[in-house]
N, C-alpha and C positions, 0 to 999 in steps of 0.2 A: 602330026604336029606335036611337039614336046610341050609338056606342062611345066611351068615355072612356079614354084612355091616360094612365097615370101614370108619371113618370120616377122610378125608385127610387134614383137617384144623388143624393148631396149636392152641390148646385151652389154652395155657399158658397165664395167666393173666400178662399183662405188664402195668407198670405205664407210663402215657403219660408225656413227657417232654413239655416244652414250645417251640414254634416256634421262630426261630431267627427273628429279625427285618429285614424287607426288606431294602436293600440298596437304597439310593436315587439316586446313580450313581455308575458306575463301574470305572469312571475316576480316575486314580492314585491308584487303588486297586490292591491287589494280589489275583489272582484266581487260585484255584487248579483244575486241570482236572484229574479225576479219571477214568482210563481205566480199565474195569472189565475183560479184557482178552478175549473178544469175537473177532472172526475174523473181521477185518476191523475197529475196534475201534480206532486204532492209526491213520488211514487215516481220519476218521471223526474228531478226536480231533485236528489233524494238521490244518484242515480248521477252526474249532471253535477257536483255538488259534489265527490264522491269523485275523479272524473277530473281536475277542475281542480287539486285539491291534489296528487294523485299524479303526474300527467304534466306539468303546467304550473307547479307550485310556486307556486300562488296562496297568498298569505299569509293572507288573510281572506275569508270568504264571508258576505255579509249576506243574509238571507232576508226577503222581503216578500211579502204576499199581497193581491190585490184582493178586496173583499168579494163581487164577482160578475163573471163574465166578460162580461156583457152591457153593461157601461158602462166608460168610461175610469177609470183609477186615480184615486181621490180625492187631494186635495192632501196629506193625512196620509201616505199610502203613498209618494207621490213625495218628500215631505219626509224620510221615514225614509231613503230612498236617498241623498238629497242630504246629509243630516246625517252619514251614514256616510262621506262623501267617496269614494264608489265610483268606481273608475277605469273600470269597464265594467258593463253591465247585460245579463243574458240573460233574455229573457221566455219562459216555457214554456207550451206548449199541450199538451193530452193528450186522451184519450178512449178 
């Protein structure tokens, strides 16, 4: 009986974009917190939000949530972050 090996990696060729410039400071910035919908993510992000405001003087925090952690964020979720003109995005995992 022959053995069939299956490659689990995505071999699709993707073009690399350029990295965003690192912010010199978070003070006065808008930061988006992206919850990927794993259990506990909202608890983690609540604490991150508090720390961003207390320690780093972030002016505004935008919260967005993916409908499921198993798929990429839909255009509507990404659009919310873009519309808010977020200077930075933090994506949260939990469990």
